N, C-alpha and C positions, 0 to 999 in steps of 0.2 A: 504494500500500500504506500503510495507516494505521499509525502508530507513536506512541509516547509522546514528548511534547515537554517536559512539566513534571510534577513530582510535589510534593505538599504533604502532610506528615504531619498527620493529624487525631487522633482519640482512639483508644485501644486499639491495634489493628493496622490501622486503616483509613487509607487514603490517598486523596487526590483526584488523579486523573490528568487532564492536559490532553493531548488527542490532536492529531495533526497535521492532522486534518480539522476542528478547532475544537470538537469535543465535549468535555464534561467528564464524568468517570465516577468514582464513589466505589467503592472495592474494599476488602474486608476481606482482608488478606493472611495472616491466621492459618492458614487451611487450606493455604496454599502453603509455609509455613515448616516444611518437613519435611526431615529428613536432617542429616547431620553439618555441612554447610556453613551450614545455617540455624539450628541449635541456639543458637550464640552470639548471633545476631541476635534470636531469639525470647526468650532469657533475659536480654538486656541492653538495656533500653529506650533508653539513650543511643546504643548502637550501632545499634539499629533506626532511630533518627531520622537517621542519617547517609545514608539512602537518597538516591540522586540518579539523574539520567537520563544514560545513556551515549548521546550523540547519534549515534554511529556505529551502535550496535546498535538504537537506538530503543526501549530498554526501561529498567527500573529496575535499579540495581546497588548493591552495597555494597562497601566497601573490601576485604573479605576474598575477593572474587572471586565472590560469590553474585550471581546474576541470575535473573530469571523471564522465560520466553518471553513476548514481547509479545502474541502471538496468544492465549495462555491468558488474559491479563489483559483484553485488548480484547474478545474474542469469548466470554468465559466458558467456555472449553474446559476439559476435564479435564486436569490435569497428567500428563505422561508417566509419572511414577513411580506414579501411581494406576492407570493403565491396565496397566502391565507388572508391577506388584508388588501383586497383590490382598491379600497378607498385610499390607501396610502401610496399606491404605485402611480407614477407619472409617466405616461407614454412618451416615447421619444418623438422628436419632430418628424422623423422618417415614418413612424407608425401613424402619426396624425395625418401626414400627407397621403399615405396609402389609403387611410380610411376616408379622407375627403374625396379621393379619386373614385373609390368604390361607390360612395354616395352619389357623386355626379353621374357615374355610369348608370346606376340604378334609376335615377331620375330621367335620364335620356331614354333609357330602355322603356320605361313606363309611358313616356310621352309618345313614342313611336307606335304603341299599341292602339 
């Protein structure tokens, strides 16, 4: 099972992860910094930079107890809060554009009938 062995803070909310299988991966953590435990981390750059690897969990953690599921980071999975709480998820601009195109197509299709 691949886990995270090292983390290096880059710019903005991006980090470089070194995985136990030797791969390196750059991840933008901003979409994952959601909820009360992550708000202080998101709003305080020095606190964000305290991220470290918990060797036992094989993932990144902060001193306030926040952590992110390593499988989410490694496999680009959707965080559980996005799946279970649709009210909190914000669709990307690309998704919004596709939805608008689908709506416009449906309107044109109905008008032709």
